[in-house]
N, C-alpha and C positions, 0 to 999 in steps of 0.2 A: 764937792770939790774934786773927788776922785774921778768923776766922770768927764772932767775937762780934757785931760790929755788924750784919752781914747777917742773922744769926739773929734778933737782936732786932727788926730791921726787918721781917722776915717774920712774926714773932709779932705785931707791932703791926698789920700789914696784915690778918692773920687776925682779930684782935679787932675792928678797925673794920668789916671786911666782915660779920662775924657780927652786930655791933650794928645795921648797916643792913638786913641781910637777914632777921633774926629776926622782926620784926613782920609782914613779908610772908609768911614761911613759916608763922607761927602762924595767920594769917588763912586761908591756903589749907588747912591741916590742919583748922581748925574748920569749913570749908565741907563737909567729908565726915562731920560728926558724925551720929550716929544718934539723938541726943536733942534736945529743944527748948532746953535751956540751953546757954549759951556756956561749956562746960567744956573745959579743956585739961590733959592730953590727953583727947580724946573717948573715951568708954567703948566705942564701936563705930563702924563706918564705914557710910555710906549716901550715896546720890545723891539722896535725896528732897528736899533743900533746893534743889538746882538745879532740880528740877521745880517746887517751890513758887515759886521766884523767876520761872520762866518763865510760870507761871500768874498772876502778880501783875500786874494791869493797870496799877497805878500805877508799877511798875518799868519796864514796857514803854513806857508813854507818856513817862515821865521820860527814858528812854534816847533816845527819838526827839527830845524837846525839846533835850536836851544835845548830841546829834549835830548838830542843825540850828544851834544857837547856835555850836558849835565850828567848824563848816564856814564859816559866814558870817564870824565873827570872824577866823579864820585867813586867809581871803582878804583881808579888809580889812587885817590886819596885814602880810600878804605884800606887798601893793601899796604901802602907806604906808612900811613898813620898808625895802623895796628901794629906793624912790625917795629916801628919806632917806639911805641908805647911799651911793648914787651921788652925791648932792649933796655929802655930807660928804667923800667921797673924791676927787671930780674937780674940785671948785671951791674957791676960796679967797675968803672973804668975811668981813666984820666980824662978830664974834660966833660964829664957827664953833666954837671950842673950848667956848664956853658952851653952844651948842646940842647939841654932842656929849655933854656932861655932863648936860644937861637930859633927854635921852632916857632916861637910866638912872633918873630920879627915880621912875617908877612901880614899880620893883623895890625901892626903898628905903622909900618911904612905905607904911605899913600899908594893906592892901587894904580894910579897913573904912572908913578915911578916904576912900579913892578912891571906894568905893561910895556913901558918904553925900554926897560932893561931887557925884558924877554924878547922883544922885537929885534933888538940889536944882536942879542945872543943867538937867536934862532937863525937870523940871516947869515951868521958866520958858518953855520953848519948846513945851510941849504934848505931850511924849513921855512916856507913862506906862510903868509896869513891863510888860515883855513881852519877846518875842524880839528886837525891834529894839534896845531899850535895853540888854539884856544883851549882844547881839552887839557893840555899840559899846563898852560897858564892858570886855568881855573883850579887845577889840582893843587897848585901852590897855595891858594887861599883855603882849600878844603882840608889839607893835611893837618894844620894846627887844631882844627875842630875835632877831627877824628882822634888825633893823638891824646888830647887832654880829656876827651870823653871816655876813651878806653882806659887811660890812667885812673880816672875816677872809678871806673868799674873794677879796676884791679887794686883799689885801696885796701880791701880786705882779703886779697888773694893770698893763699897759703902756698909758698914756694915749695914746701915739702911734698905737695902733690906731684910736681914735676919730677922731683928726685925719686919719689916712689915709683913713678911710671918708668923712668929710665932704669931704675934698679931691677924692675920686673922684666926688662928686656926690650922695652919700646924705644924707638929712635927718637931723636929730638923733634923731627918733623912729625912723626906719629903722635908724640906727646902733645904737640901744639894743636893738632886737629882734633884729637880725641879727648883731651883734658882741658887745655887752656882756652881754646876758642869757644867751646860750649859755655864756659863759666863767664866769659867776658862778652858774650854775644850781645847783651843789652847795650853796652857802650859802643860796639861796632855798628849796630843798627842805627843808634841815635847819631853817631858821627857821620855815617854815610848819608842819612836823611838831611842833616844840616849841610853837608857838602853839596848835595844835589840842589837844594833850594838856593844856596849862596851862588852856585854856578849859574843856575837858570836866570837869576836876577842880576848877574854881573854886567856892568856897563863899561867901566873904565878899561879893564883889560881887553874886553871885546873890541873896543875902538881900535886898539893897536894890532890885535892878533886875528881879526876876522875881516871879511870884506863887507861888513854891514849887514850880514845875513841873520844874526840872532834876533829873536822877537823884541827884546828891549830896544835895540837899535832901530828896528823897523817902526816901533811905536814913536821913537824920537823923530825919525824922518817924516812920519805921517803928520805928527802934530805941528811940525814947522810950517806946513802948507795947508793943513786941514784941521782946524781946531773944532772938531765935532766930537760928540759923546761916544763914538765907536771905540776910542782909546780907553774911555772909562769902562765900557762894556768888557773889553779884553782884560782890563785890570780886575774887574769884579770876578771874572771867571778864574783868573790866576789866584786871587785871594781864596776863593772856595777850594781850588785844587791844592793850594799850599796847606790849608787847614785840614783837608782830607788826608794829605800825606802825613802830617804831624799826628793826627788822630790814629791812623793806622799804625804808625811807628810807636805811639804811646801804648796802644792796645797790645802790640806785640811785646813790648818791654814789660808790660804788666803781666801778661801770660807767662813770660820767661821767668820773672821774679817769683811768681806764684809756684811755678814748677820747681824752681830751685829750693823754695821754702819747704815744699812737700817732700822733696828728696832729702833735705837736711833732717827732717823729722823722722 
C-alpha cells in the first residue's frame, strides 16, 4: 500500500513532462521532413530544410537583429536588476515592500499592453521603432528575472562584509565590485541568461517596437505564406542554442559555487 502514492506521483510527473516536451519534440522531428508540408509523422527524413533556412536571407538577418536586441537588453536588465536587488536587500527605506512588488508587474501585465504603452511613451520622446526601442522594451521584461535571481543569491549575504570593507577604507563603489559582485555573481549570470533568452523569443513587444526585423517575427511572416518545415528547422536550432546557453550558464554557476565553498573552507 505504501508504494501506491509514489507510483501515482511518478506517473503524474511522466504525464506532465510528456505534455511539456511533446511540442518541442514534434517541432524537431518535423524539421527533418522530406516533404514541403507540415505532416507528422513525416513520410521521410531529409536535411534540406536546414539548408533552406541557412540560405534564407530574411532568417539570417532576423537572427542578427534578435541577437543584437537580446544582447543589449540583457546587459541593461543585468545592470538595472542587480542594482535594484542590492538596494532592496541592503537598505531599508519607505516603500521598500511596494517597490519589491512593483518590480514583478511586467511579468503579470500582458506584454501586448506593455508594448503598446512603450510605443506611445517612446513616440513622445522621439524614439521610433527599432533596435534601441526594442532593447529598452525587452529590458523591462528582463529586469524582474535579474532582480529576483540576484535577491535569491543574496539570501545568505552577510552585510557585515560591506561594513568591514568600508571601515578598511574602500569606497562604496569599490566594495560593490570587489566584495559584493563576486559573491552574487551566480545570480547575476543566471539573471542575464534568462533575460537574454526571454528577449530573443519575445514577440508581443517586438510587434510594437520593431519594424518586423527580429527572427520570431520573420518566422511568423514566413509561415503565413509558406507552411514548410524550414520554420521547424530554425526552431530546432534555437532549441539547441537555448539549451547550450543554459548548460554553459549552469556550468559557470556550479564552478562559482564550488569556488566559494573552497574559499569558505
